[in-house]
MARNU-682015 format. One record per residue (C-alpha): residue number from 1; chain; z, y negated, x negated. Coordinates in nm, 2 decimals. Example, Ala and Ser with C-alpha at 12.3 -4.5 7.8 and 13.67 -1.06 7.14 Angstrom:
REM residues 2
<r 1 A <0.78 0.45 -1.23>>
<r 2 A <0.71 0.11 -1.37>>
REM end
This chain:
REM residues 493
<r 1 A <-0.31 2.15 -1.33>>
<r 2 A <-0.67 2.17 -1.44>>
<r 3 A <-0.83 2.47 -1.58>>
<r 4 A <-1.16 2.50 -1.78>>
<r 5 A <-1.46 2.57 -1.57>>
<r 6 A <-1.52 2.94 -1.54>>
<r 7 A <-1.80 3.09 -1.75>>
<r 8 A <-2.06 3.21 -1.50>>
<r 9 A <-2.28 3.43 -1.72>>
<r 10 A <-2.08 3.66 -1.96>>
<r 11 A <-1.86 3.82 -1.68>>
<r 12 A <-2.18 3.91 -1.48>>
<r 13 A <-2.35 4.05 -1.79>>
<r 14 A <-2.05 4.26 -1.88>>
<r 15 A <-2.00 4.38 -1.52>>
<r 16 A <-2.37 4.45 -1.45>>
<r 17 A <-2.36 4.83 -1.52>>
<r 18 A <-2.03 4.86 -1.32>>
<r 19 A <-2.15 4.66 -1.02>>
<r 20 A <-2.46 4.88 -1.00>>
<r 21 A <-2.25 5.19 -0.97>>
<r 22 A <-2.17 5.32 -0.63>>
<r 23 A <-1.82 5.25 -0.50>>
<r 24 A <-1.79 5.62 -0.44>>
<r 25 A <-1.79 5.67 -0.82>>
<r 26 A <-1.45 5.53 -0.85>>
<r 27 A <-1.32 5.72 -0.56>>
<r 28 A <-1.47 6.05 -0.69>>
<r 29 A <-1.33 5.98 -1.03>>
<r 30 A <-0.98 5.91 -0.92>>
<r 31 A <-0.76 6.22 -0.92>>
<r 32 A <-0.55 6.31 -0.62>>
<r 33 A <-0.19 6.20 -0.62>>
<r 34 A <0.03 6.40 -0.86>>
<r 35 A <-0.26 6.58 -1.03>>
<r 36 A <-0.38 6.56 -1.39>>
<r 37 A <-0.72 6.52 -1.55>>
<r 38 A <-0.86 6.79 -1.79>>
<r 39 A <-0.72 6.58 -2.07>>
<r 40 A <-0.37 6.61 -1.91>>
<r 41 A <-0.33 6.24 -1.85>>
<r 42 A <-0.01 6.19 -1.65>>
<r 43 A <-0.10 6.00 -1.33>>
<r 44 A <0.22 5.92 -1.13>>
<r 45 A <0.06 5.70 -0.86>>
<r 46 A <-0.26 5.70 -0.66>>
<r 47 A <-0.54 5.46 -0.75>>
<r 48 A <-0.53 5.16 -0.52>>
<r 49 A <-0.76 4.86 -0.49>>
<r 50 A <-0.63 4.52 -0.58>>
<r 51 A <-0.53 4.35 -0.26>>
<r 52 A <-0.69 4.01 -0.17>>
<r 53 A <-0.36 3.83 -0.24>>
<r 54 A <-0.19 3.84 0.10>>
<r 55 A <0.12 3.69 -0.06>>
<r 56 A <-0.06 3.36 -0.12>>
<r 57 A <-0.11 3.31 0.26>>
<r 58 A <0.26 3.39 0.31>>
<r 59 A <0.34 3.09 0.09>>
<r 60 A <0.15 2.84 0.31>>
<r 61 A <0.28 2.68 0.62>>
<r 62 A <0.63 2.81 0.56>>
<r 63 A <0.88 2.71 0.84>>
<r 64 A <1.12 2.45 0.70>>
<r 65 A <0.89 2.38 0.40>>
<r 66 A <0.80 2.04 0.27>>
<r 67 A <0.52 1.88 0.48>>
<r 68 A <0.28 1.60 0.39>>
<r 69 A <0.39 1.38 0.68>>
<r 70 A <0.75 1.40 0.56>>
<r 71 A <0.65 1.28 0.22>>
<r 72 A <0.44 0.99 0.36>>
<r 73 A <0.73 0.89 0.59>>
<r 74 A <0.98 0.89 0.31>>
<r 75 A <0.75 0.70 0.08>>
<r 76 A <0.68 0.43 0.34>>
<r 77 A <1.05 0.40 0.42>>
<r 78 A <1.16 0.35 0.06>>
<r 79 A <0.87 0.20 -0.12>>
<r 80 A <0.95 -0.11 -0.32>>
<r 81 A <0.58 -0.21 -0.30>>
<r 82 A <0.59 -0.20 0.08>>
<r 83 A <0.92 -0.40 0.09>>
<r 84 A <0.75 -0.67 -0.12>>
<r 85 A <0.46 -0.69 0.12>>
<r 86 A <0.71 -0.71 0.42>>
<r 87 A <0.89 -0.99 0.24>>
<r 88 A <0.56 -1.17 0.20>>
<r 89 A <0.50 -1.13 0.57>>
<r 90 A <0.84 -1.28 0.65>>
<r 91 A <0.76 -1.57 0.43>>
<r 92 A <0.42 -1.62 0.60>>
<r 93 A <0.59 -1.62 0.94>>
<r 94 A <0.84 -1.88 0.82>>
<r 95 A <0.54 -2.10 0.73>>
<r 96 A <0.44 -2.09 1.09>>
<r 97 A <0.78 -2.22 1.19>>
<r 98 A <0.76 -2.49 0.93>>
<r 99 A <0.42 -2.59 1.05>>
<r 100 A <0.55 -2.60 1.41>>
<r 101 A <0.81 -2.86 1.31>>
<r 102 A <0.52 -3.09 1.23>>
<r 103 A <0.49 -3.15 1.60>>
<r 104 A <0.84 -3.30 1.61>>
<r 105 A <0.83 -3.69 1.58>>
<r 106 A <1.01 -3.82 1.27>>
<r 107 A <1.35 -3.95 1.37>>
<r 108 A <1.56 -4.12 1.11>>
<r 109 A <1.92 -4.24 1.16>>
<r 110 A <2.11 -4.44 0.91>>
<r 111 A <2.44 -4.61 0.90>>
<r 112 A <2.59 -4.85 0.64>>
<r 113 A <2.85 -5.10 0.55>>
<r 114 A <2.81 -5.39 0.31>>
<r 115 A <3.06 -5.65 0.18>>
<r 116 A <2.88 -5.97 0.09>>
<r 117 A <2.98 -6.22 -0.17>>
<r 118 A <3.11 -6.56 -0.06>>
<r 119 A <2.86 -6.85 -0.05>>
<r 120 A <2.87 -7.22 0.03>>
<r 121 A <2.68 -7.25 0.36>>
<r 122 A <2.44 -7.54 0.36>>
<r 123 A <2.52 -7.84 0.59>>
<r 124 A <2.27 -7.88 0.87>>
<r 125 A <2.40 -8.23 0.94>>
<r 126 A <2.70 -8.40 1.09>>
<r 127 A <2.81 -8.46 1.44>>
<r 128 A <3.05 -8.72 1.59>>
<r 129 A <3.37 -8.58 1.75>>
<r 130 A <3.68 -8.75 1.89>>
<r 131 A <3.96 -8.77 1.65>>
<r 132 A <4.19 -8.67 1.93>>
<r 133 A <4.10 -8.31 2.00>>
<r 134 A <4.33 -8.30 2.30>>
<r 135 A <4.04 -8.44 2.50>>
<r 136 A <3.86 -8.11 2.45>>
<r 137 A <3.55 -8.27 2.29>>
<r 138 A <3.51 -8.55 2.54>>
<r 139 A <3.44 -8.89 2.38>>
<r 140 A <3.64 -9.16 2.56>>
<r 141 A <3.53 -9.51 2.55>>
<r 142 A <3.68 -9.69 2.26>>
<r 143 A <3.83 -9.37 2.11>>
<r 144 A <3.81 -9.33 1.74>>
<r 145 A <3.54 -9.08 1.61>>
<r 146 A <3.52 -8.86 1.30>>
<r 147 A <3.22 -8.70 1.13>>
<r 148 A <3.22 -8.32 1.13>>
<r 149 A <2.96 -8.14 0.91>>
<r 150 A <2.75 -7.88 1.10>>
<r 151 A <2.74 -7.53 0.93>>
<r 152 A <2.66 -7.17 1.05>>
<r 153 A <2.94 -6.93 0.99>>
<r 154 A <2.92 -6.69 0.69>>
<r 155 A <3.03 -6.33 0.79>>
<r 156 A <3.10 -6.13 0.48>>
<r 157 A <3.14 -5.79 0.65>>
<r 158 A <2.80 -5.63 0.74>>
<r 159 A <2.79 -5.31 0.95>>
<r 160 A <2.46 -5.15 1.07>>
<r 161 A <2.35 -4.84 1.26>>
<r 162 A <1.97 -4.80 1.26>>
<r 163 A <1.76 -4.53 1.44>>
<r 164 A <1.38 -4.52 1.38>>
<r 165 A <1.13 -4.29 1.56>>
<r 166 A <0.78 -4.24 1.42>>
<r 167 A <0.51 -4.06 1.62>>
<r 168 A <0.22 -3.97 1.38>>
<r 169 A <-0.06 -3.98 1.63>>
<r 170 A <-0.35 -3.91 1.40>>
<r 171 A <-0.16 -3.65 1.20>>
<r 172 A <-0.11 -3.44 1.51>>
<r 173 A <-0.49 -3.38 1.52>>
<r 174 A <-0.59 -3.41 1.15>>
<r 175 A <-0.29 -3.24 0.98>>
<r 176 A <-0.03 -3.07 1.20>>
<r 177 A <-0.26 -2.86 1.43>>
<r 178 A <-0.49 -2.74 1.14>>
<r 179 A <-0.19 -2.66 0.93>>
<r 180 A <-0.04 -2.46 1.22>>
<r 181 A <-0.36 -2.27 1.27>>
<r 182 A <-0.38 -2.20 0.89>>
<r 183 A <-0.02 -2.07 0.89>>
<r 184 A <-0.09 -1.83 1.18>>
<r 185 A <-0.40 -1.69 1.00>>
<r 186 A <-0.20 -1.66 0.68>>
<r 187 A <0.07 -1.46 0.87>>
<r 188 A <-0.20 -1.23 1.02>>
<r 189 A <-0.35 -1.18 0.68>>
<r 190 A <0.00 -1.09 0.54>>
<r 191 A <0.05 -0.84 0.82>>
<r 192 A <-0.29 -0.68 0.75>>
<r 193 A <-0.19 -0.65 0.38>>
<r 194 A <0.12 -0.46 0.49>>
<r 195 A <-0.12 -0.22 0.67>>
<r 196 A <-0.33 -0.20 0.35>>
<r 197 A <-0.02 -0.11 0.15>>
<r 198 A <0.08 0.15 0.41>>
<r 199 A <-0.26 0.32 0.40>>
<r 200 A <-0.27 0.32 0.02>>
<r 201 A <0.08 0.46 -0.01>>
<r 202 A <0.00 0.72 0.25>>
<r 203 A <-0.31 0.85 0.08>>
<r 204 A <-0.14 0.84 -0.26>>
<r 205 A <0.16 1.03 -0.12>>
<r 206 A <-0.05 1.29 0.05>>
<r 207 A <-0.27 1.34 -0.26>>
<r 208 A <0.05 1.39 -0.47>>
<r 209 A <0.18 1.63 -0.20>>
<r 210 A <-0.13 1.85 -0.22>>
<r 211 A <-0.14 1.83 -0.60>>
<r 212 A <0.22 1.97 -0.58>>
<r 213 A <0.11 2.24 -0.33>>
<r 214 A <-0.18 2.34 -0.56>>
<r 215 A <0.06 2.37 -0.86>>
<r 216 A <0.31 2.57 -0.64>>
<r 217 A <0.04 2.81 -0.51>>
<r 218 A <-0.12 2.84 -0.85>>
<r 219 A <0.21 3.00 -0.96>>
<r 220 A <0.15 3.27 -0.69>>
<r 221 A <-0.20 3.33 -0.82>>
<r 222 A <-0.09 3.34 -1.18>>
<r 223 A <0.19 3.59 -1.10>>
<r 224 A <-0.05 3.81 -0.92>>
<r 225 A <-0.28 3.79 -1.22>>
<r 226 A <0.01 3.88 -1.45>>
<r 227 A <0.10 4.18 -1.23>>
<r 228 A <-0.26 4.30 -1.25>>
<r 229 A <-0.26 4.25 -1.63>>
<r 230 A <0.06 4.44 -1.67>>
<r 231 A <-0.08 4.73 -1.46>>
<r 232 A <-0.38 4.74 -1.68>>
<r 233 A <-0.16 4.74 -1.98>>
<r 234 A <0.02 5.04 -1.85>>
<r 235 A <-0.31 5.22 -1.79>>
<r 236 A <-0.42 5.14 -2.14>>
<r 237 A <-0.09 5.28 -2.28>>
<r 238 A <-0.14 5.60 -2.09>>
<r 239 A <-0.49 5.65 -2.21>>
<r 240 A <-0.40 5.56 -2.57>>
<r 241 A <-0.11 5.81 -2.55>>
<r 242 A <-0.34 6.10 -2.47>>
<r 243 A <-0.60 5.99 -2.73>>
<r 244 A <-0.87 5.88 -2.48>>
<r 245 A <-0.85 5.50 -2.54>>
<r 246 A <-0.83 5.31 -2.87>>
<r 247 A <-0.54 5.11 -2.99>>
<r 248 A <-0.77 4.80 -2.96>>
<r 249 A <-0.77 4.86 -2.58>>
<r 250 A <-0.39 4.83 -2.58>>
<r 251 A <-0.40 4.52 -2.80>>
<r 252 A <-0.65 4.36 -2.56>>
<r 253 A <-0.43 4.44 -2.27>>
<r 254 A <-0.13 4.29 -2.45>>
<r 255 A <-0.33 3.97 -2.52>>
<r 256 A <-0.43 3.95 -2.15>>
<r 257 A <-0.06 3.99 -2.04>>
<r 258 A <0.03 3.71 -2.28>>
<r 259 A <-0.25 3.49 -2.15>>
<r 260 A <-0.13 3.54 -1.79>>
<r 261 A <0.23 3.47 -1.89>>
<r 262 A <0.11 3.14 -2.04>>
<r 263 A <-0.08 3.07 -1.71>>
<r 264 A <0.24 3.13 -1.51>>
<r 265 A <0.43 2.90 -1.74>>
<r 266 A <0.17 2.63 -1.73>>
<r 267 A <0.15 2.64 -1.35>>
<r 268 A <0.53 2.63 -1.33>>
<r 269 A <0.55 2.33 -1.56>>
<r 270 A <0.28 2.15 -1.35>>
<r 271 A <0.48 2.24 -1.03>>
<r 272 A <0.80 2.10 -1.18>>
<r 273 A <0.63 1.78 -1.29>>
<r 274 A <0.48 1.73 -0.95>>
<r 275 A <0.81 1.80 -0.79>>
<r 276 A <0.98 1.54 -1.00>>
<r 277 A <0.72 1.29 -0.91>>
<r 278 A <0.76 1.37 -0.54>>
<r 279 A <1.14 1.32 -0.56>>
<r 280 A <1.08 0.99 -0.74>>
<r 281 A <0.85 0.84 -0.49>>
<r 282 A <1.05 0.98 -0.20>>
<r 283 A <1.38 0.85 -0.35>>
<r 284 A <1.56 1.18 -0.29>>
<r 285 A <1.75 1.42 -0.51>>
<r 286 A <1.60 1.75 -0.37>>
<r 287 A <1.29 1.87 -0.19>>
<r 288 A <1.20 2.20 -0.04>>
<r 289 A <1.02 2.44 -0.28>>
<r 290 A <0.81 2.59 0.00>>
<r 291 A <0.47 2.45 0.12>>
<r 292 A <0.51 2.36 0.49>>
<r 293 A <0.16 2.25 0.57>>
<r 294 A <-0.14 2.48 0.64>>
<r 295 A <-0.47 2.45 0.46>>
<r 296 A <-0.68 2.40 0.77>>
<r 297 A <-0.85 2.06 0.81>>
<r 298 A <-0.71 1.84 1.08>>
<r 299 A <-0.97 1.55 1.05>>
<r 300 A <-1.29 1.54 1.26>>
<r 301 A <-1.58 1.42 1.05>>
<r 302 A <-1.84 1.22 1.24>>
<r 303 A <-2.19 1.11 1.15>>
<r 304 A <-2.20 0.91 0.84>>
<r 305 A <-2.33 0.58 0.99>>
<r 306 A <-2.08 0.61 1.28>>
<r 307 A <-1.79 0.66 1.03>>
<r 308 A <-1.92 0.36 0.83>>
<r 309 A <-1.92 0.15 1.14>>
<r 310 A <-1.56 0.26 1.23>>
<r 311 A <-1.44 0.18 0.88>>
<r 312 A <-1.59 -0.17 0.89>>
<r 313 A <-1.43 -0.23 1.22>>
<r 314 A <-1.08 -0.10 1.14>>
<r 315 A <-1.02 -0.14 0.77>>
<r 316 A <-0.72 -0.38 0.72>>
<r 317 A <-0.86 -0.51 0.40>>
<r 318 A <-1.15 -0.67 0.59>>
<r 319 A <-0.91 -0.80 0.86>>
<r 320 A <-0.70 -0.96 0.59>>
<r 321 A <-1.00 -1.12 0.43>>
<r 322 A <-1.12 -1.25 0.76>>
<r 323 A <-0.78 -1.41 0.83>>
<r 324 A <-0.76 -1.56 0.48>>
<r 325 A <-1.11 -1.71 0.54>>
<r 326 A <-1.01 -1.85 0.88>>
<r 327 A <-0.70 -2.01 0.71>>
<r 328 A <-0.92 -2.18 0.45>>
<r 329 A <-1.16 -2.30 0.72>>
<r 330 A <-0.87 -2.45 0.92>>
<r 331 A <-0.78 -2.66 0.62>>
<r 332 A <-1.11 -2.84 0.63>>
<r 333 A <-0.98 -3.10 0.88>>
<r 334 A <-0.67 -3.15 0.67>>
<r 335 A <-0.89 -3.25 0.37>>
<r 336 A <-1.08 -3.50 0.59>>
<r 337 A <-0.76 -3.66 0.70>>
<r 338 A <-0.73 -3.86 0.38>>
<r 339 A <-1.06 -4.05 0.46>>
<r 340 A <-0.95 -4.16 0.80>>
<r 341 A <-0.69 -4.44 0.86>>
<r 342 A <-0.35 -4.31 0.97>>
<r 343 A <-0.21 -4.44 1.30>>
<r 344 A <0.17 -4.42 1.37>>
<r 345 A <0.36 -4.53 1.68>>
<r 346 A <0.70 -4.67 1.57>>
<r 347 A <1.02 -4.74 1.77>>
<r 348 A <1.34 -4.87 1.62>>
<r 349 A <1.69 -4.95 1.75>>
<r 350 A <1.95 -5.15 1.56>>
<r 351 A <2.32 -5.18 1.63>>
<r 352 A <2.47 -5.43 1.38>>
<r 353 A <2.77 -5.65 1.33>>
<r 354 A <2.65 -5.91 1.28>>
<r 355 A <2.30 -5.85 1.42>>
<r 356 A <2.05 -6.05 1.20>>
<r 357 A <1.84 -6.14 1.51>>
<r 358 A <2.12 -6.34 1.65>>
<r 359 A <2.16 -6.70 1.52>>
<r 360 A <2.41 -6.81 1.44>>
<r 361 A <2.58 -6.49 1.34>>
<r 362 A <2.87 -6.37 1.54>>
<r 363 A <3.13 -6.12 1.43>>
<r 364 A <3.04 -5.86 1.69>>
<r 365 A <2.81 -5.56 1.75>>
<r 366 A <2.48 -5.64 1.91>>
<r 367 A <2.20 -5.40 2.00>>
<r 368 A <1.83 -5.49 1.95>>
<r 369 A <1.51 -5.28 1.95>>
<r 370 A <1.14 -5.30 1.86>>
<r 371 A <0.83 -5.09 1.94>>
<r 372 A <0.49 -5.11 1.78>>
<r 373 A <0.20 -4.93 1.61>>
<r 374 A <0.09 -4.92 1.25>>
<r 375 A <-0.24 -4.83 1.09>>
<r 376 A <-0.26 -4.75 0.72>>
<r 377 A <-0.52 -4.63 0.47>>
<r 378 A <-0.49 -4.55 0.10>>
<r 379 A <-0.78 -4.56 -0.14>>
<r 380 A <-0.64 -4.29 -0.36>>
<r 381 A <-0.61 -4.05 -0.06>>
<r 382 A <-0.97 -4.12 0.03>>
<r 383 A <-1.10 -4.06 -0.32>>
<r 384 A <-0.90 -3.74 -0.36>>
<r 385 A <-1.01 -3.60 -0.03>>
<r 386 A <-1.37 -3.56 -0.15>>
<r 387 A <-1.26 -3.37 -0.45>>
<r 388 A <-1.03 -3.15 -0.25>>
<r 389 A <-1.30 -3.09 0.01>>
<r 390 A <-1.54 -2.96 -0.26>>
<r 391 A <-1.27 -2.74 -0.41>>
<r 392 A <-1.20 -2.60 -0.06>>
<r 393 A <-1.56 -2.52 0.01>>
<r 394 A <-1.58 -2.33 -0.32>>
<r 395 A <-1.28 -2.12 -0.22>>
<r 396 A <-1.44 -2.05 0.12>>
<r 397 A <-1.76 -1.94 -0.05>>
<r 398 A <-1.56 -1.72 -0.29>>
<r 399 A <-1.37 -1.56 0.01>>
<r 400 A <-1.70 -1.49 0.19>>
<r 401 A <-1.84 -1.32 -0.12>>
<r 402 A <-1.52 -1.12 -0.17>>
<r 403 A <-1.55 -1.00 0.19>>
<r 404 A <-1.91 -0.89 0.14>>
<r 405 A <-1.80 -0.70 -0.18>>
<r 406 A <-1.53 -0.52 0.01>>
<r 407 A <-1.77 -0.43 0.29>>
<r 408 A <-2.00 -0.27 0.04>>
<r 409 A <-1.70 -0.09 -0.12>>
<r 410 A <-1.59 0.04 0.22>>
<r 411 A <-1.94 0.18 0.28>>
<r 412 A <-1.95 0.34 -0.06>>
<r 413 A <-1.60 0.49 -0.01>>
<r 414 A <-1.70 0.65 0.33>>
<r 415 A <-2.01 0.79 0.17>>
<r 416 A <-1.82 0.93 -0.12>>
<r 417 A <-1.56 1.09 0.10>>
<r 418 A <-1.83 1.25 0.32>>
<r 419 A <-1.99 1.40 0.01>>
<r 420 A <-1.65 1.52 -0.11>>
<r 421 A <-1.59 1.69 0.22>>
<r 422 A <-1.93 1.85 0.20>>
<r 423 A <-1.87 1.96 -0.16>>
<r 424 A <-1.53 2.11 -0.06>>
<r 425 A <-1.68 2.30 0.23>>
<r 426 A <-1.96 2.44 0.02>>
<r 427 A <-1.72 2.52 -0.26>>
<r 428 A <-1.48 2.70 -0.02>>
<r 429 A <-1.75 2.92 0.11>>
<r 430 A <-1.91 3.01 -0.22>>
<r 431 A <-1.57 3.05 -0.40>>
<r 432 A <-1.45 3.28 -0.12>>
<r 433 A <-1.75 3.49 -0.18>>
<r 434 A <-1.67 3.49 -0.56>>
<r 435 A <-1.32 3.60 -0.49>>
<r 436 A <-1.43 3.88 -0.27>>
<r 437 A <-1.68 4.00 -0.53>>
<r 438 A <-1.43 3.96 -0.81>>
<r 439 A <-1.17 4.17 -0.62>>
<r 440 A <-1.42 4.45 -0.57>>
<r 441 A <-1.53 4.43 -0.93>>
<r 442 A <-1.17 4.45 -1.06>>
<r 443 A <-1.09 4.74 -0.82>>
<r 444 A <-1.39 4.94 -0.94>>
<r 445 A <-1.34 4.86 -1.31>>
<r 446 A <-0.97 4.96 -1.29>>
<r 447 A <-1.05 5.28 -1.11>>
<r 448 A <-1.32 5.38 -1.36>>
<r 449 A <-1.10 5.29 -1.66>>
<r 450 A <-0.80 5.49 -1.52>>
<r 451 A <-1.00 5.81 -1.54>>
<r 452 A <-1.10 5.74 -1.90>>
<r 453 A <-1.46 5.65 -1.83>>
<r 454 A <-1.46 5.27 -1.85>>
<r 455 A <-1.41 5.00 -2.10>>
<r 456 A <-1.10 4.78 -2.13>>
<r 457 A <-1.31 4.47 -2.19>>
<r 458 A <-1.47 4.52 -1.85>>
<r 459 A <-1.13 4.53 -1.68>>
<r 460 A <-1.00 4.23 -1.86>>
<r 461 A <-1.32 4.03 -1.79>>
<r 462 A <-1.29 4.13 -1.42>>
<r 463 A <-0.92 4.01 -1.42>>
<r 464 A <-1.02 3.68 -1.58>>
<r 465 A <-1.30 3.63 -1.34>>
<r 466 A <-1.07 3.70 -1.04>>
<r 467 A <-0.79 3.47 -1.14>>
<r 468 A <-1.04 3.19 -1.21>>
<r 469 A <-1.21 3.25 -0.88>>
<r 470 A <-0.88 3.25 -0.69>>
<r 471 A <-0.77 2.93 -0.86>>
<r 472 A <-1.11 2.77 -0.79>>
<r 473 A <-1.09 2.87 -0.43>>
<r 474 A <-0.74 2.72 -0.40>>
<r 475 A <-0.87 2.40 -0.56>>
<r 476 A <-1.15 2.38 -0.31>>
<r 477 A <-0.92 2.42 -0.02>>
<r 478 A <-0.68 2.16 -0.16>>
<r 479 A <-0.97 1.93 -0.23>>
<r 480 A <-1.07 1.94 0.14>>
<r 481 A <-0.72 1.84 0.25>>
<r 482 A <-0.72 1.55 -0.01>>
<r 483 A <-1.06 1.45 0.12>>
<r 484 A <-0.92 1.45 0.47>>
<r 485 A <-0.65 1.20 0.36>>
<r 486 A <-0.91 0.99 0.19>>
<r 487 A <-1.13 0.99 0.50>>
<r 488 A <-0.84 0.87 0.72>>
<r 489 A <-0.78 0.59 0.47>>
<r 490 A <-1.15 0.51 0.46>>
<r 491 A <-1.17 0.48 0.84>>
<r 492 A <-0.86 0.26 0.85>>
<r 493 A <-0.64 0.52 1.04>>
REM end
């Protein structure tokens, strides 16, 4: 909830005569308990000063109340954004496994069966053979001979089992190893981005927590202001009843009561809205209505340049950019691989029926093998490598510039947080002094008005000044805790 900035001049002008008066004036003017003034004003209770809101401190650091670390933990455990980053990390680690498989030689195994069409085998010539085959091919003198055509047999059933092993020698050095390095850097970058998301979600959750705490504690301040306005309204009614005060005093008091009631309602609505937002990001149905954290700062602020150096060393954004840059630089060798001839060592084994290396073919399985090396080079790959290399260098330059921009942003963030902490400290000190002065001014103005010597406007102005000062002090203390969360984020903690 935001309130308009308090007017610093008109309350001081209106209260100047009152502040110049001695505090003893109010004490001397106040009647003893149970007595009456010469005008017979009924005075049932003694005049008491407005207490410096002890009930506000009772609402801070309540045992069992909601704490900032509980909100942060719930947000990190249930955030959809964080789950998306974790999924991206898992995908990046899978890329490492895929790149590792590049070290495995390429092994291909195939099996097949073919039925061939019949053909007329060509005749390779004729041979003379004895007509009587009982001689087992021996040609006896004077025995009749016959001409037998010479043909290779034609086997129509072809069965093959082939295994081929290719070892990409140059790819190991020019493609596989750089790709593996790039994948590892990509996984490290994805892990750093998870840390970036964690820190962002943590500071957003803590900021929302303290905004909810400010709205909750503003209700206490507003209720105290409403009680003070109602007390003044009762005083105005008594004085109007005996003819000392004007009806306009009572009307002003009624207006002040209505204004404080509106302030209570506005603070309540802000608290309810913040509570709903907290439940949404925590993914819970209910949260405690009490503020479990104290207002005291828990972060040690170092020298500006020391904190800047710590931030530049530990910020996960910079670590992620460094890893992304390293991944890009690892791809330089991959781009150059297209310009260099590729050398593969190849081994192959063939089990076939019939095996084509056997002549003539025989209807049986025979195993043969071959080992060799092969060099290849493609013009298209070489021409495309130069274009890809220039594109890669441009991406590397862009990544370096982005890293420098982030470094400048980190420094600016640390400087801004340091100033926010200094402003919060100064505001806390000065606004505490304003609260103390406003409480004294309201006590004196109320005491003087109760005996019929003051002005209702002075009391109402003092009440307005006090509620604004208390809200401003509360805002300053909350701003310090939010600045603490921002500092932890800026330092990469």
